[in-house]
C-alpha positions, 0 to 999 in steps of 0.5 A: 747396635750398641754392642759393636764398637765404632771400628767394627761398624766401619768395617761392616759398612766398608765391606758391604760397600766393597762387596756390593752388599753381599752379606756372605762376602762380608762374613768371609771378610769378617772371619779373615780379619777377626779369626772367628765365626761370631759375626753379626747376623744378616739383618744387623749388617743390612740395617747398619748399611742402610742407616749409613746410606741414609744418615752418613753415620755409623753411630747410634741415634741420639736419644730424645728427651724423655719429657718435654718442658712446658710452661704452665699458667696458673689461675693466680697468674691469670688473675693478675695478667702475669705469666710465671717466671721461668728460671731456665731463661 
């Protein structure tokens, strides 16, 4: 979905809502507004509208962190009863 601007996504969602989720009607409105037939496919429109109904947003989902941070207790820290110091705290 990152191919489309926020304005285009809002247009699709508003048209889907006003046309009772009729994709052909949305495609006709697309052609009238943008004067071309390079509209999004049916699946993209329905998924965007379903996402909007579910989340209330047309923006992309935020990416989760690739790796989670973990605290590692070394053998030396176990012997002395100390935990390692975490610089991020």
